[in-house]
ZAKE-786314 format. One record per residue (C-alpha): x, y, z; chain; residue in one letter. Coordinates in steps of 0.1 Angstrom, whole numbers, plus 5000, padded with zeros to 4 digits. Layout:
% residues N
<site px="X" py="Y" pz="Z" ch="A" aa="A"/>
...
***
This chain:
% residues 289
<site px="5589" py="1831" pz="2674" ch="A" aa="X"/>
<site px="5609" py="1827" pz="2701" ch="A" aa="X"/>
<site px="5622" py="1856" pz="2723" ch="A" aa="X"/>
<site px="5660" py="1843" pz="2704" ch="A" aa="X"/>
<site px="5645" py="1850" pz="2670" ch="A" aa="X"/>
<site px="5630" py="1883" pz="2679" ch="A" aa="X"/>
<site px="5669" py="1894" pz="2688" ch="A" aa="X"/>
<site px="5660" py="1896" pz="2727" ch="A" aa="X"/>
<site px="5685" py="1881" pz="2752" ch="A" aa="X"/>
<site px="5672" py="1867" pz="2784" ch="A" aa="X"/>
<site px="5679" py="1880" pz="2817" ch="A" aa="X"/>
<site px="5711" py="1876" pz="2835" ch="A" aa="X"/>
<site px="5701" py="1857" pz="2861" ch="A" aa="X"/>
<site px="5669" py="1834" pz="2863" ch="A" aa="X"/>
<site px="5639" py="1845" pz="2880" ch="A" aa="X"/>
<site px="5640" py="1824" pz="2912" ch="A" aa="X"/>
<site px="5642" py="1818" pz="2951" ch="A" aa="X"/>
<site px="5677" py="1821" pz="2964" ch="A" aa="X"/>
<site px="5692" py="1787" pz="2984" ch="A" aa="X"/>
<site px="5686" py="1794" pz="3021" ch="A" aa="X"/>
<site px="5713" py="1810" pz="3040" ch="A" aa="X"/>
<site px="5740" py="1792" pz="3061" ch="A" aa="X"/>
<site px="5727" py="1792" pz="3099" ch="A" aa="X"/>
<site px="5746" py="1790" pz="3131" ch="A" aa="X"/>
<site px="5731" py="1791" pz="3168" ch="A" aa="X"/>
<site px="5729" py="1832" pz="3174" ch="A" aa="X"/>
<site px="5736" py="1839" pz="3141" ch="A" aa="X"/>
<site px="5770" py="1852" pz="3125" ch="A" aa="X"/>
<site px="5786" py="1882" pz="3141" ch="A" aa="X"/>
<site px="5804" py="1894" pz="3109" ch="A" aa="X"/>
<site px="5794" py="1893" pz="3074" ch="A" aa="X"/>
<site px="5813" py="1900" pz="3040" ch="A" aa="X"/>
<site px="5789" py="1905" pz="3010" ch="A" aa="X"/>
<site px="5797" py="1913" pz="2975" ch="A" aa="X"/>
<site px="5765" py="1915" pz="2957" ch="A" aa="X"/>
<site px="5765" py="1910" pz="2919" ch="A" aa="X"/>
<site px="5751" py="1944" pz="2914" ch="A" aa="X"/>
<site px="5733" py="1951" pz="2875" ch="A" aa="X"/>
<site px="5744" py="1982" pz="2860" ch="A" aa="X"/>
<site px="5715" py="2001" pz="2840" ch="A" aa="X"/>
<site px="5720" py="2028" pz="2821" ch="A" aa="X"/>
<site px="5696" py="2060" pz="2815" ch="A" aa="X"/>
<site px="5664" py="2039" pz="2801" ch="A" aa="X"/>
<site px="5669" py="2017" pz="2829" ch="A" aa="X"/>
<site px="5681" py="1992" pz="2804" ch="A" aa="X"/>
<site px="5709" py="1967" pz="2816" ch="A" aa="X"/>
<site px="5743" py="1984" pz="2807" ch="A" aa="X"/>
<site px="5752" py="1966" pz="2772" ch="A" aa="X"/>
<site px="5785" py="1958" pz="2780" ch="A" aa="X"/>
<site px="5773" py="1936" pz="2812" ch="A" aa="X"/>
<site px="5756" py="1912" pz="2785" ch="A" aa="X"/>
<site px="5784" py="1912" pz="2760" ch="A" aa="X"/>
<site px="5808" py="1903" pz="2789" ch="A" aa="X"/>
<site px="5786" py="1880" pz="2807" ch="A" aa="X"/>
<site px="5812" py="1877" pz="2835" ch="A" aa="X"/>
<site px="5788" py="1862" pz="2860" ch="A" aa="X"/>
<site px="5754" py="1865" pz="2867" ch="A" aa="X"/>
<site px="5738" py="1896" pz="2881" ch="A" aa="X"/>
<site px="5708" py="1907" pz="2907" ch="A" aa="X"/>
<site px="5686" py="1938" pz="2905" ch="A" aa="X"/>
<site px="5684" py="1960" pz="2937" ch="A" aa="X"/>
<site px="5651" py="1947" pz="2949" ch="A" aa="X"/>
<site px="5665" py="1915" pz="2947" ch="A" aa="X"/>
<site px="5697" py="1922" pz="2966" ch="A" aa="X"/>
<site px="5672" py="1937" pz="2991" ch="A" aa="X"/>
<site px="5650" py="1910" pz="2996" ch="A" aa="X"/>
<site px="5677" py="1885" pz="3005" ch="A" aa="X"/>
<site px="5668" py="1880" pz="3042" ch="A" aa="X"/>
<site px="5705" py="1884" pz="3055" ch="A" aa="X"/>
<site px="5688" py="1898" pz="3091" ch="A" aa="X"/>
<site px="5681" py="1863" pz="3096" ch="A" aa="X"/>
<site px="5717" py="1849" pz="3094" ch="A" aa="X"/>
<site px="5730" py="1875" pz="3116" ch="A" aa="X"/>
<site px="5737" py="1879" pz="3150" ch="A" aa="X"/>
<site px="5718" py="1903" pz="3169" ch="A" aa="X"/>
<site px="5750" py="1926" pz="3176" ch="A" aa="X"/>
<site px="5770" py="1920" pz="3139" ch="A" aa="X"/>
<site px="5791" py="1936" pz="3116" ch="A" aa="X"/>
<site px="5785" py="1941" pz="3077" ch="A" aa="X"/>
<site px="5812" py="1946" pz="3052" ch="A" aa="X"/>
<site px="5792" py="1953" pz="3018" ch="A" aa="X"/>
<site px="5811" py="1960" pz="2989" ch="A" aa="X"/>
<site px="5796" py="1986" pz="2966" ch="A" aa="X"/>
<site px="5805" py="2002" pz="2931" ch="A" aa="X"/>
<site px="5813" py="2040" pz="2932" ch="A" aa="X"/>
<site px="5785" py="2042" pz="2913" ch="A" aa="X"/>
<site px="5759" py="2028" pz="2933" ch="A" aa="X"/>
<site px="5768" py="2039" pz="2967" ch="A" aa="X"/>
<site px="5729" py="2052" pz="2973" ch="A" aa="X"/>
<site px="5719" py="2017" pz="2966" ch="A" aa="X"/>
<site px="5744" py="2001" pz="2989" ch="A" aa="X"/>
<site px="5731" py="2023" pz="3017" ch="A" aa="X"/>
<site px="5696" py="2009" pz="3008" ch="A" aa="X"/>
<site px="5707" py="1975" pz="3006" ch="A" aa="X"/>
<site px="5727" py="1978" pz="3041" ch="A" aa="X"/>
<site px="5694" py="1994" pz="3058" ch="A" aa="X"/>
<site px="5670" py="1968" pz="3044" ch="A" aa="X"/>
<site px="5695" py="1941" pz="3058" ch="A" aa="X"/>
<site px="5690" py="1956" pz="3091" ch="A" aa="X"/>
<site px="5720" py="1973" pz="3095" ch="A" aa="X"/>
<site px="5732" py="2009" pz="3099" ch="A" aa="X"/>
<site px="5759" py="2026" pz="3079" ch="A" aa="X"/>
<site px="5790" py="2036" pz="3103" ch="A" aa="X"/>
<site px="5824" py="2041" pz="3081" ch="A" aa="X"/>
<site px="5839" py="2028" pz="3051" ch="A" aa="X"/>
<site px="5870" py="2010" pz="3035" ch="A" aa="X"/>
<site px="5888" py="2021" pz="3002" ch="A" aa="X"/>
<site px="5904" py="1994" pz="2981" ch="A" aa="X"/>
<site px="5929" py="2013" pz="2958" ch="A" aa="X"/>
<site px="5941" py="1994" pz="2928" ch="A" aa="X"/>
<site px="5974" py="2000" pz="2923" ch="A" aa="X"/>
<site px="6002" py="1990" pz="2896" ch="A" aa="X"/>
<site px="6032" py="1969" pz="2898" ch="A" aa="X"/>
<site px="6052" py="2000" pz="2905" ch="A" aa="X"/>
<site px="6026" py="2012" pz="2933" ch="A" aa="X"/>
<site px="6009" py="2039" pz="2914" ch="A" aa="X"/>
<site px="5973" py="2041" pz="2905" ch="A" aa="X"/>
<site px="5959" py="2018" pz="2879" ch="A" aa="X"/>
<site px="5942" py="2036" pz="2856" ch="A" aa="X"/>
<site px="5923" py="2007" pz="2839" ch="A" aa="X"/>
<site px="5892" py="2013" pz="2854" ch="A" aa="X"/>
<site px="5857" py="2022" pz="2839" ch="A" aa="X"/>
<site px="5838" py="2056" pz="2846" ch="A" aa="X"/>
<site px="5817" py="2085" pz="2823" ch="A" aa="X"/>
<site px="5830" py="2109" pz="2848" ch="A" aa="X"/>
<site px="5860" py="2097" pz="2866" ch="A" aa="X"/>
<site px="5888" py="2068" pz="2857" ch="A" aa="X"/>
<site px="5878" py="2047" pz="2887" ch="A" aa="X"/>
<site px="5910" py="2034" pz="2907" ch="A" aa="X"/>
<site px="5891" py="2026" pz="2938" ch="A" aa="X"/>
<site px="5861" py="2005" pz="2952" ch="A" aa="X"/>
<site px="5839" py="2008" pz="2984" ch="A" aa="X"/>
<site px="5835" py="1984" pz="3012" ch="A" aa="X"/>
<site px="5805" py="1996" pz="3033" ch="A" aa="X"/>
<site px="5809" py="1989" pz="3070" ch="A" aa="X"/>
<site px="5776" py="1987" pz="3089" ch="A" aa="X"/>
<site px="5769" py="1977" pz="3125" ch="A" aa="X"/>
<site px="5734" py="1958" pz="3139" ch="A" aa="X"/>
<site px="5729" py="1963" pz="3172" ch="A" aa="X"/>
<site px="5760" py="1974" pz="3193" ch="A" aa="X"/>
<site px="5794" py="1959" pz="3188" ch="A" aa="X"/>
<site px="5826" py="1979" pz="3187" ch="A" aa="X"/>
<site px="5855" py="1968" pz="3165" ch="A" aa="X"/>
<site px="5881" py="1946" pz="3182" ch="A" aa="X"/>
<site px="5913" py="1962" pz="3196" ch="A" aa="X"/>
<site px="5935" py="1960" pz="3163" ch="A" aa="X"/>
<site px="5910" py="1979" pz="3147" ch="A" aa="X"/>
<site px="5922" py="2011" pz="3166" ch="A" aa="X"/>
<site px="5955" py="2008" pz="3143" ch="A" aa="X"/>
<site px="5940" py="1995" pz="3109" ch="A" aa="X"/>
<site px="5939" py="2025" pz="3084" ch="A" aa="X"/>
<site px="5906" py="2027" pz="3061" ch="A" aa="X"/>
<site px="5925" py="2015" pz="3031" ch="A" aa="X"/>
<site px="5935" py="1986" pz="3013" ch="A" aa="X"/>
<site px="5962" py="1989" pz="2985" ch="A" aa="X"/>
<site px="5969" py="1960" pz="2961" ch="A" aa="X"/>
<site px="5972" py="1951" pz="2928" ch="A" aa="X"/>
<site px="5939" py="1941" pz="2907" ch="A" aa="X"/>
<site px="5932" py="1906" pz="2894" ch="A" aa="X"/>
<site px="5901" py="1891" pz="2876" ch="A" aa="X"/>
<site px="5871" py="1911" pz="2865" ch="A" aa="X"/>
<site px="5853" py="1917" pz="2900" ch="A" aa="X"/>
<site px="5875" py="1901" pz="2924" ch="A" aa="X"/>
<site px="5884" py="1913" pz="2956" ch="A" aa="X"/>
<site px="5915" py="1915" pz="2971" ch="A" aa="X"/>
<site px="5928" py="1891" pz="2995" ch="A" aa="X"/>
<site px="5941" py="1913" pz="3019" ch="A" aa="X"/>
<site px="5906" py="1919" pz="3030" ch="A" aa="X"/>
<site px="5901" py="1885" pz="3049" ch="A" aa="X"/>
<site px="5930" py="1893" pz="3072" ch="A" aa="X"/>
<site px="5916" py="1931" pz="3079" ch="A" aa="X"/>
<site px="5879" py="1916" pz="3089" ch="A" aa="X"/>
<site px="5895" py="1890" pz="3109" ch="A" aa="X"/>
<site px="5913" py="1912" pz="3129" ch="A" aa="X"/>
<site px="5888" py="1941" pz="3135" ch="A" aa="X"/>
<site px="5856" py="1918" pz="3136" ch="A" aa="X"/>
<site px="5847" py="1885" pz="3156" ch="A" aa="X"/>
<site px="5838" py="1853" pz="3140" ch="A" aa="X"/>
<site px="5821" py="1829" pz="3129" ch="A" aa="X"/>
<site px="5823" py="1845" pz="3096" ch="A" aa="X"/>
<site px="5795" py="1844" pz="3070" ch="A" aa="X"/>
<site px="5807" py="1858" pz="3030" ch="A" aa="X"/>
<site px="5778" py="1860" pz="3006" ch="A" aa="X"/>
<site px="5784" py="1856" pz="2968" ch="A" aa="X"/>
<site px="5817" py="1846" pz="2976" ch="A" aa="X"/>
<site px="5834" py="1833" pz="2946" ch="A" aa="X"/>
<site px="5862" py="1809" pz="2962" ch="A" aa="X"/>
<site px="5855" py="1791" pz="2993" ch="A" aa="X"/>
<site px="5879" py="1801" pz="3025" ch="A" aa="X"/>
<site px="5891" py="1780" pz="3056" ch="A" aa="X"/>
<site px="5871" py="1794" pz="3086" ch="A" aa="X"/>
<site px="5846" py="1810" pz="3065" ch="A" aa="X"/>
<site px="5810" py="1799" pz="3053" ch="A" aa="X"/>
<site px="5800" py="1805" pz="3021" ch="A" aa="X"/>
<site px="5771" py="1811" pz="2998" ch="A" aa="X"/>
<site px="5772" py="1820" pz="2962" ch="A" aa="X"/>
<site px="5771" py="1804" pz="2927" ch="A" aa="X"/>
<site px="5810" py="1802" pz="2926" ch="A" aa="X"/>
<site px="5816" py="1796" pz="2961" ch="A" aa="X"/>
<site px="5823" py="1759" pz="2955" ch="A" aa="X"/>
<site px="5857" py="1744" pz="2949" ch="A" aa="X"/>
<site px="5843" py="1725" pz="2916" ch="A" aa="X"/>
<site px="5829" py="1757" pz="2899" ch="A" aa="X"/>
<site px="5852" py="1775" pz="2881" ch="A" aa="X"/>
<site px="5848" py="1813" pz="2884" ch="A" aa="X"/>
<site px="5834" py="1833" pz="2849" ch="A" aa="X"/>
<site px="5857" py="1858" pz="2857" ch="A" aa="X"/>
<site px="5888" py="1855" pz="2835" ch="A" aa="X"/>
<site px="5923" py="1863" pz="2843" ch="A" aa="X"/>
<site px="5936" py="1886" pz="2821" ch="A" aa="X"/>
<site px="5977" py="1894" pz="2814" ch="A" aa="X"/>
<site px="5982" py="1922" pz="2840" ch="A" aa="X"/>
<site px="5955" py="1909" pz="2865" ch="A" aa="X"/>
<site px="5975" py="1886" pz="2884" ch="A" aa="X"/>
<site px="5978" py="1903" pz="2915" ch="A" aa="X"/>
<site px="6014" py="1897" pz="2937" ch="A" aa="X"/>
<site px="6035" py="1922" pz="2956" ch="A" aa="X"/>
<site px="6037" py="1960" pz="2948" ch="A" aa="X"/>
<site px="6072" py="1965" pz="2936" ch="A" aa="X"/>
<site px="6089" py="1999" pz="2944" ch="A" aa="X"/>
<site px="6102" py="2013" pz="2914" ch="A" aa="X"/>
<site px="6142" py="2015" pz="2907" ch="A" aa="X"/>
<site px="6152" py="2052" pz="2904" ch="A" aa="X"/>
<site px="6185" py="2069" pz="2895" ch="A" aa="X"/>
<site px="6196" py="2089" pz="2926" ch="A" aa="X"/>
<site px="6196" py="2118" pz="2902" ch="A" aa="X"/>
<site px="6162" py="2113" pz="2889" ch="A" aa="X"/>
<site px="6132" py="2137" pz="2902" ch="A" aa="X"/>
<site px="6103" py="2115" pz="2915" ch="A" aa="X"/>
<site px="6073" py="2123" pz="2900" ch="A" aa="X"/>
<site px="6048" py="2139" pz="2926" ch="A" aa="X"/>
<site px="6024" py="2113" pz="2924" ch="A" aa="X"/>
<site px="6049" py="2087" pz="2931" ch="A" aa="X"/>
<site px="6066" py="2108" pz="2959" ch="A" aa="X"/>
<site px="6035" py="2109" pz="2978" ch="A" aa="X"/>
<site px="6029" py="2074" pz="2973" ch="A" aa="X"/>
<site px="6067" py="2056" pz="2985" ch="A" aa="X"/>
<site px="6066" py="2083" pz="3010" ch="A" aa="X"/>
<site px="6034" py="2072" pz="3027" ch="A" aa="X"/>
<site px="6046" py="2036" pz="3026" ch="A" aa="X"/>
<site px="6083" py="2042" pz="3038" ch="A" aa="X"/>
<site px="6067" py="2062" pz="3067" ch="A" aa="X"/>
<site px="6047" py="2030" pz="3076" ch="A" aa="X"/>
<site px="6083" py="2014" pz="3079" ch="A" aa="X"/>
<site px="6097" py="2036" pz="3096" ch="A" aa="X"/>
<site px="6073" py="2041" pz="3123" ch="A" aa="X"/>
<site px="6068" py="2005" pz="3125" ch="A" aa="X"/>
<site px="6103" py="2009" pz="3135" ch="A" aa="X"/>
<site px="6130" py="2006" pz="3107" ch="A" aa="X"/>
<site px="6157" py="2027" pz="3102" ch="A" aa="X"/>
<site px="6163" py="2050" pz="3074" ch="A" aa="X"/>
<site px="6194" py="2029" pz="3066" ch="A" aa="X"/>
<site px="6172" py="1998" pz="3066" ch="A" aa="X"/>
<site px="6147" py="2014" pz="3040" ch="A" aa="X"/>
<site px="6175" py="2025" pz="3021" ch="A" aa="X"/>
<site px="6189" py="1995" pz="3017" ch="A" aa="X"/>
<site px="6155" py="1977" pz="3009" ch="A" aa="X"/>
<site px="6145" py="2003" pz="2982" ch="A" aa="X"/>
<site px="6181" py="2011" pz="2966" ch="A" aa="X"/>
<site px="6173" py="2046" pz="2973" ch="A" aa="X"/>
<site px="6197" py="2067" pz="2990" ch="A" aa="X"/>
<site px="6198" py="2077" pz="3028" ch="A" aa="X"/>
<site px="6191" py="2114" pz="3016" ch="A" aa="X"/>
<site px="6162" py="2107" pz="2992" ch="A" aa="X"/>
<site px="6144" py="2082" pz="3020" ch="A" aa="X"/>
<site px="6150" py="2110" pz="3045" ch="A" aa="X"/>
<site px="6133" py="2132" pz="3022" ch="A" aa="X"/>
<site px="6103" py="2113" pz="3014" ch="A" aa="X"/>
<site px="6093" py="2102" pz="3047" ch="A" aa="X"/>
<site px="6102" py="2138" pz="3058" ch="A" aa="X"/>
<site px="6072" py="2153" pz="3028" ch="A" aa="X"/>
<site px="6050" py="2124" pz="3045" ch="A" aa="X"/>
<site px="6048" py="2143" pz="3076" ch="A" aa="X"/>
<site px="6071" py="2119" pz="3098" ch="A" aa="X"/>
<site px="6090" py="2133" pz="3125" ch="A" aa="X"/>
<site px="6126" py="2120" pz="3125" ch="A" aa="X"/>
<site px="6138" py="2101" pz="3152" ch="A" aa="X"/>
<site px="6171" py="2112" pz="3171" ch="A" aa="X"/>
<site px="6199" py="2096" pz="3153" ch="A" aa="X"/>
<site px="6208" py="2061" pz="3173" ch="A" aa="X"/>
<site px="6173" py="2057" pz="3187" ch="A" aa="X"/>
<site px="6146" py="2032" pz="3173" ch="A" aa="X"/>
<site px="6110" py="2033" pz="3178" ch="A" aa="X"/>
<site px="6089" py="2014" pz="3204" ch="A" aa="X"/>
<site px="6080" py="1990" pz="3179" ch="A" aa="X"/>
<site px="6111" py="1982" pz="3170" ch="A" aa="X"/>
<site px="6122" py="1976" pz="3206" ch="A" aa="X"/>
<site px="6092" py="1957" pz="3217" ch="A" aa="X"/>
<site px="6100" py="1934" pz="3185" ch="A" aa="X"/>
***
């Protein structure tokens, strides 16, 4: 009797040696990886929803650890490693097995179109609206000067299942030196070497794009001047307006851009901890531009 007749299902990925990693003289100084983590339940079996959805092939922890990333990386290198919230210990183990030491992290905060947290994530204990990039270093190499101004958060809208935000590339390219290598890539990218099942133009990604997951800009909600903002929205908008204000925009400009009254804009950025400039003065960033 065959396995299918017994009701068994085949593994999510055939057990075979992966293709060799791309290589360059001296190795890649910056590597981005989004491993296809395999979630298991308490019995150690593959989580049933992963078999049902079959969105992409997965690898167990040992298989991910055994990929010889150290041979493709430079002696001094950076690693940006995506890891689910529930698998942080596994992510740290993978990082170490690849020859990197953990330094810091970057958080992807998934947002709705109105800027609020996108609560369509999964989780048995909390509703996950974030994902983590672990940042590791091999040898000794500082980030580039722009990183000193880079906050460790990406705020953007979700797209198809497991696809990560394109904003990651601009962040990495500004903070770490090339040439760049992306492991488990799902889309080719100019200026990057890619490696993975779906990294070629002629291989359509298996993750489906559903309504509401198209990405796109975050739109500031239009609210009547007399309507009080919910606390969560107030905090989020205040932080964004503070960034624009401290970059040189005036309160009047922010009022015109958002449609909010000057009083509301001023109140939002003050509650966000901004020191209001004297009237008629602009920031150094505005003067430099």
